[in-house]
N, C-alpha and C positions, 0 to 999 in steps of 0.2 A: 355924750348922749347915752341914754340907757339902752343896754343891749336887750333886744326882745327876740325870743326864740319862737319857732313855729309852734312848739308844744305849749307855749304860754298863750298864744292866740286860741288854740284848741281848748285849753283849760277854761278860758273865759267863757266860751260858748257852752261848754259842758257844765259849768257852774250854774248856768241858767236852765240848760236842757240836758240832763245826764243821759248817757247812752242807754241806760237801763229803762228809760222811758219809751224807747222806740218799740214799735209793734213787732211781733214775732216774724212777720214776712219781710221786714225792712232790711236795709243795708246802710244805715247811717254810720258815720265815723270816717276814719282815714281809709281812702281807697288805695292810694299809693303814695310813696315819697318818704323822705327822711325828715321826721318832725324834730329831730335834735339840732337841725341847722338854724342859724340866725335868720330871722324874718326880714326880708327886704321890702315887703309890701303885701297887702291883702286885697284880693279881687273877689267881690261878692256878686253872685248871679243866681238866677232861678234854675237854669239848666246849663250844663257845660256843652260847648260846641267848639269847633276849630277856631271860629272867630273869637271866642272868649279866650282860648289859649293864646292866640296871637296878641290880643289886647293886653293880657297879663304879662306876656314877654315884653311888649313895648313899654309897659308901665313899670317894669322891674319888680313885679309881684311874684313871689315864689310860693304862695299858697292861694288856691282858689277854693272859696267856700261856696258851694252850691246848695240849693234846697233839695233838688232831686238828685239821687245818686246816679252817677254815670254807669255804674254796674249795679243793676237792680236784681236781675235773675242771674244765676250762675252761668259763666262762660267757660268753655273748654280750651279755647285757643284765642290768641290775639291775631285777628285777620287784618293785615295791613291795608286791604282794600275796603274794609268796612268803615263806617263813620266812627263807631266806638273805637276800633283799632287805631285809626288815624289820630284820634284824640289822645288815647293812652300813650302811644309812641311819642307824640309831640311833647306831652307832659313829661315823660321819662327823660327824653333827650335834653330837655331844658330845666331839669331838676325842679319841677313844680309839684308841690304836694296837692293832691285832690282830696277835699274833705266835704262830706255831705251832712247837713243838719236837716233831717227830713221829719219823720214822725215823732222823733224826740222833741223837736222844737214846735211841731204841731200841738203837742200835749202840754207845752209850757204856758204859763200865764202870760209871759212876755212874747209868746210865739204867734203863729199864724192866726189862730182863732181869737186871741186876745186883741191883736191889732185890728183885725177885721171888725170885731165887735165895737171897738172904739171908733173906727171910721164910720160905721153905720150910725153911731150915736146911742148905743145901748148902755144902760147902767145896771148896777147890781149883777155883774157878770159872774157866773158860777158854772160848774161842770154840768153837762147834759146827762152824763152817765156816771155810774159809780166806778171806783177803782181802788186798788190797794194803796195807791199813792194819794188818795183824796185828802189825807191829813197834812200833806206838804203844802205850804202856803204858795209855792211857785207852780203848783200843779193846776192845770185847767182841764185837760183831757182832750180827746179827739173831737169833741163837740162842746159848744157852750150855749148857755141860755141866759137871757136878760130881758130887760124892758126898755121901751122908749120912755122918755120923760113925759111925753104927751102922746096919746094915740093919734094915728094918722089914717086917713082914708086909703084904701088899698092903692088906688091909682096914684095918689100923691106920694105914697111911700115908694112905689116902684120908680117914680120920677126922681125921688130923693136918692134911691140906690144908683140909678143910672148916672146922675150928676156926681155923686160922692165917689163912686168907684170907677168912673170912666167907662161905663158899660155901653156897648153898642146894641145889646139886646138882652132881654130876660125871657126865659121860657118857663111857663108855669101851667099848672093844671086848672081844672074848672071848678074847684071847690069854692063855694060861695063864702065870701069873707068880706064884710063891709069895711072893717077897720083893723089896723095892726097896732098892737101894744106889746104883747109878749112874743119874743123871737127866739128861735133856735138856729144855730149856724154850725157849719163844718166846712173849713177850707178844703179844696181838692175834691176827691171822690167820696162823698159822705152819705150816700144813700143807705148804707148799712145802719145808719142811726135814725132812719125814719120811724121805726117802732118806738124808740126812746122819745122822739119828738111828739109822737101821738100820745104816749103815756103822760107826757108833761103838759098836755093840753095847751100847747102854744098856738098862737094865731097863724104862724107861718114858719116853715123850715127852709132855710137858704143854704145851698151848697154849690159846689163847682160843677158836678156832673150827676145827672139822674137819667136812668134809662127810660125809654118811651113807656114801657108797660108799668114801670113803677109810678110814673105820673098818672096813668089811667087807673091803676088798681087802687090808688089812694085818694081819688078825687071826691070821695064822700067823707073821708076821714080828716084830711089836713091839707091846707094850702101849701104846695111845694113850689119852690122857685129855683131854677138852675141859672147861675150867672156866668159860668165858664171856669174851667180849672185854673188857667193862668190868672184870670181876673180876681179869683178868690184868694190867691196866694201872693199876688204881686208885691204886697207891702212888706213881706218878710225881709226883703233886701234892706230896706231902710231900718228895720228893727235890728238886724244883725250889725249893721254899721253903727247904730246907736249904742248897742251893747259894748262893742269894741272901742268906741270913741271914749268911753268913760275911763279906760285904762291906757289906751295906746295911741290916741290921736296925735300926741306930741312926739312920738318915737318912730312910727312907721306909717307910710301912706295907706289910707283905707279908701278903696275905690269900689263903687257900685256900677254895674253895667247899665247902659242906657238903651239896651235893646227892647223893642216892644214885643208884643205877643207874636210868636212865629206861626201861630194858627190864625188864619185870616177869615173874615166874614164878608159876604157880598150882599 
């Protein structure tokens, strides 16, 4: 059997989503662990938790690839009583590498926004905003723009979103918009791209999180729809598994977590 090292797994991700593509505030990449060791299995998740660590241990996976970094802001000490501290200590004691593919894979064509656009049914997918990486064929950016093959009435489109993405709710502003054809999207917290969406003259901008006053302040300019942070990024797990499967599925186990959204709606 071919020997696969943890660094090989990481290289396959970074071939698609180089770390230089991450935003300046981000902490993508290896959080902890020895990447020179042989890989016994890969566990893919959206967020790292103690339950995820336990499942990785049970599945003999010695690298966890998450979308969100477990350490996002700087920490000065590892507190054994804190949730993050417990996760880090358990990972260290069990020789598990923690790796995050966050805004670097958000910005990749095969990343968060690319797969979200495909799920929605958008075609002619292209970057929403300009970047110094725009000449790279694998680059999409922090937001994407595209069209539906056929326009849909707003209500029918919202129903399509709910069914396709498994949404329990959609929050939107009161901008009058009879039909939807041209769409801008951003997985996660994408309200910073509202001005770009307005300039692009799209029919709707969809993202994971929008503040209340951002909805109100733009209700004359653009139809905004908030679908939930988890909901807008949930499909990246299957994309990471697909990327790794092309090279490693016959050599190491590739496992995606089956946890649902930890944020609940009533």
